[in-house]
Structure formats: C-alpha cells, structure tokens
C-alpha positions in Angstrom: 52.9 46.8 -39.8 53.1 48.8 -36.6 50.3 50.2 -34.5 52.3 53.4 -34.3 51.7 54.0 -38.0 48.5 52.2 -38.8 45.1 51.7 -37.2 44.3 48.6 -35.1 41.9 47.3 -37.7 44.5 47.6 -40.6 47.2 45.9 -38.5 44.7 43.2 -37.5 43.6 42.5 -41.1 47.2 42.3 -42.2 47.9 39.7 -39.6 46.0 37.2 -41.8 48.1 38.0 -44.9 50.3 35.5 -46.7 53.3 37.6 -46.0 52.9 37.3 -42.3 52.1 33.6 -42.3 55.3 32.9 -44.2 57.1 33.7 -41.0 54.6 32.2 -38.6 54.1 28.8 -40.2 57.7 27.5 -39.7 57.6 28.7 -36.1 54.3 26.9 -35.7 55.9 23.6 -36.7 58.7 24.2 -34.1 56.1 24.9 -31.4 54.1 21.8 -32.2 57.3 19.7 -32.1 58.2 21.1 -28.7 54.7 20.7 -27.3 54.3 17.1 -28.7 57.6 15.8 -27.4 57.4 17.6 -24.1 53.8 16.4 -23.5 54.8 12.8 -24.0 57.5 13.1 -21.3 55.2 15.0 -19.0 52.6 12.3 -19.3 55.0 9.4 -18.6 57.0 11.0 -15.8 54.2 12.9 -14.3 51.9 9.9 -14.1 54.7 7.8 -12.7 55.5 10.3 -9.9 51.9 10.9 -9.1 51.4 7.1 -8.7 54.5 6.9 -6.5 53.2 9.7 -4.3 49.8 8.0 -3.9 51.2 4.5 -3.3 53.8 5.6 -0.7 51.4 7.9 1.2 50.3 6.9 4.7 47.1 5.3 3.4 48.7 4.1 0.1 49.2 0.5 -1.2 52.9 0.5 -0.1 53.3 3.2 2.6 56.8 4.6 2.8 57.2 7.8 4.6 60.8 8.6 3.6 60.1 8.1 -0.1 56.9 10.1 0.0 58.4 12.9 2.0 61.6 13.3 -0.1 59.7 13.0 -3.4 57.1 15.5 -2.3 59.7 17.9 -1.2 61.6 17.7 -4.5 58.3 18.2 -6.4 57.4 21.2 -4.3 60.8 22.8 -4.9 60.4 22.7 -8.6 56.8 23.9 -8.3 57.8 26.9 -6.2 60.1 28.2 -9.0 58.6 30.5 -11.6 58.8 29.2 -15.2 61.3 31.7 -16.3 63.7 30.7 -13.4 63.4 27.1 -14.4 64.3 27.9 -18.0 67.4 29.8 -16.8 68.4 27.0 -14.4 68.1 24.4 -17.1 70.2 26.2 -19.6 73.6 24.8 -18.3 71.9 21.3 -18.0 70.9 21.5 -21.7 74.4 22.6 -22.6 75.9 19.7 -20.7 73.5 17.1 -22.2 73.0 18.5 -25.8 76.1 20.6 -26.3 74.0 23.8 -26.6 71.6 25.8 -24.5 69.4 27.1 -27.2 67.0 25.6 -29.8 63.9 23.4 -29.6 65.5 20.4 -28.0 67.1 22.4 -25.3 63.8 24.0 -24.6 62.2 20.6 -24.1 64.3 19.9 -21.0 63.0 23.1 -19.4 59.4 22.3 -20.4 59.6 18.8 -18.9 61.4 20.0 -15.7 58.7 22.7 -15.1 55.5 20.7 -16.0 56.2 17.2 -14.7 56.0 18.3 -11.0 52.8 20.1 -11.8 51.2 17.2 -13.5 52.4 14.8 -10.8 50.4 16.8 -8.2 47.4 16.8 -10.5 47.6 13.1 -10.9 47.8 12.7 -7.1 44.7 14.9 -6.7 42.8 12.9 -9.3 43.7 9.6 -7.7 42.8 10.8 -4.3 39.2 11.4 -5.5 38.8 7.6 -6.0 36.6 5.9 -3.5 38.7 3.9 -1.1 36.0 1.3 -0.9 36.8 0.1 -4.4 40.4 -0.4 -3.5 39.6 -2.2 -0.2 37.3 -4.5 -2.2 40.0 -5.3 -4.7 42.4 -6.1 -1.8 39.8 -8.4 -0.3 39.6 -10.2 -3.6 43.3 -10.8 -3.6 44.3 -8.3 -6.3 47.9 -7.4 -6.5 49.1 -3.8 -6.2 49.8 -3.7 -10.0 46.3 -5.0 -10.7 44.7 -2.4 -8.4 46.7 0.4 -10.1 46.1 -0.5 -13.7 42.7 -2.1 -13.4 41.0 0.2 -10.8 42.9 3.3 -9.9 43.8 4.6 -13.4 40.7 3.5 -15.2 38.3 4.8 -12.6 40.2 8.2 -12.5 40.6 8.4 -16.2 38.2 11.4 -16.9 39.9 13.4 -14.2 43.4 12.4 -15.4 42.5 13.5 -18.9 41.4 16.9 -17.7 44.6 17.2 -15.6 46.7 16.3 -18.6 44.8 18.8 -20.7 45.8 21.5 -18.3 49.4 20.4 -18.3 49.6 20.5 -22.1 48.2 24.0 -22.1 50.9 25.1 -19.6 53.5 23.5 -21.9 52.1 25.6 -24.7 52.4 28.8 -22.7 56.0 27.9 -21.7 57.0 27.4 -25.3 56.0 31.0 -25.9 58.0 32.1 -22.9 61.0 30.0 -23.9 61.1 31.7 -27.3 62.7 34.7 -25.7 65.6 32.5 -24.6 66.4 31.2 -28.1 64.1 28.2 -28.1 62.5 29.1 -31.4 58.8 28.6 -32.2 55.9 31.0 -31.9 57.4 32.7 -28.8 60.6 33.6 -30.7 58.7 35.1 -33.6 56.4 37.1 -31.2 59.3 38.6 -29.3 61.9 39.0 -32.0 59.7 40.2 -34.9 56.5 41.2 -33.2 57.6 43.0 -30.2 61.3 44.1 -30.7 60.8 45.2 -34.4 57.3 46.6 -33.8 55.7 44.2 -36.4 52.4 44.1 -34.5 50.7 42.2 -37.4 53.1 39.3 -36.7 52.4 39.7 -33.0 48.7 39.4 -33.6 49.2 36.4 -35.8 51.1 34.6 -33.0 48.4 35.4 -30.5 45.8 34.0 -32.8 47.8 30.8 -33.3 48.2 30.3 -29.6 44.5 30.9 -28.9 43.5 28.4 -31.6 46.0 25.7 -30.3 44.8 26.1 -26.7 41.2 26.0 -27.6 41.7 22.8 -29.7 43.6 21.1 -26.9 40.9 22.0 -24.4 38.2 20.9 -26.7 39.8 17.5 -27.3 40.4 17.0 -23.6 36.8 17.9 -22.6 35.4 15.7 -25.4 37.4 12.6 -24.3 36.6 13.2 -20.6 32.9 13.7 -21.2 32.7 10.7 -23.5 34.0 8.5 -20.7 31.6 10.0 -18.2 28.7 9.6 -20.5 29.6 6.0 -21.1 29.5 5.4 -17.4 26.2 7.3 -17.1 27.8 9.9 -14.8 26.6 12.9 -16.9 
C-alpha cells in the first residue's frame, strides 16, 4: 500500500498485516544473524584494541609510544570514514575473501571494519575512568599486568563497558539497514527494495517498527545489566 493512494492510517494499519510480515520475517532473521555475528567480532577485537591503547599509552602498564601512535592513527582513519564509504571500500575485500561482495556474510566484514574502531575508543574511554590508585595499589602488591587487566581494570569498568558495547551494537543495527542497499539482505534490503523503490510504504513502516523494537530491546538489556552491577556495588 502506498501513501500516494491511501491515507497514513490505512497504510500504518496494513503494516501489521500477515501479508506484510511474510516478507519482513525472513529479512528479520538475516538482520539478526548479521548483528549477532558482527557484535561478537566487535566485542572481541574492539576490547582487545582498546586494552592495547590503554596499556601502551604514556601512563599505561607497558608504555610504547610507537605502537600507541600507529594503532591510534589507524583507528582514527577508519573512524573518519562515513559508514557508506567503509561499505564501498570493503566490497573488494569481501570479494577476495568470500568470492562475492554481496550477501549477509560480505556485509559482516563491513560492519566489523566500521564498528571495531568505534568500540575500541569507547573501551579506551571507559578504562580511562578507572581510578589510578587502584592500579598503583595492585602494582605495589606484586600483581602482574594480566592480573591487573582481568582482575581490576575490566571488572571495575564493566558497567561502563556494557554501556559502550550497547551503543556499538545499536550502531551495528543501523549499519545493517544501510548495507541493505548494497545487496546485504536483511531489513535494510526490504526497506529500500520493496518499501522505498516500489512505494510499498506499509512494508517500509513495518521495517521501521522492527528496527525500533530491536534497538529498544538492546538498550533495555544493556541498561539493565549495567544498573544491576552498579546496584550490587551500591553505586546507585
């Protein structure tokens, strides 16, 4: 149904019909697959890079100016590129690695390349909020760098890290919608191909509803986990 022929209310009501959701549900599965796999890689690589940035900084556990400077410059280069540019740049990379530059798996490479640098900086910011006195006390007690990282830095910064990862996942979701216009499939493809190009505004509304619900659910889960830890520590 198009807004050019029907009223807004009629199109909106029809966006909840079974006919519309027959097209939306398969795309929802593709989107959740891309978001799930990409989020795992973003968490692993983003957390690792963020820790390296902190540890190699001037006041870090293992200061190394060349590593910190080069890694920071690379991360800034990726962060300076708009998401659509990163998707375009990663197309030949996906073709070289996967044999094709379209589809959900090819999209995952673009999502990871775009969101890992962002999450790495968020991890760095979260860890910088940690009181240096706790780290100095651990050093005085003879703790190794690994013990400081996994027993003090990450646990103490966990609420902030959860909020940072929540923001990163939401950005991944928004990128899947954008990548749909480049043949990635999912909700974005349905919204562009059927909703926008073919003027099926009821399908477009349905995709908007799905994206809003997913983002709200992710934000709710992230806030709940973060607040639970803060309450356990009597910080709120």
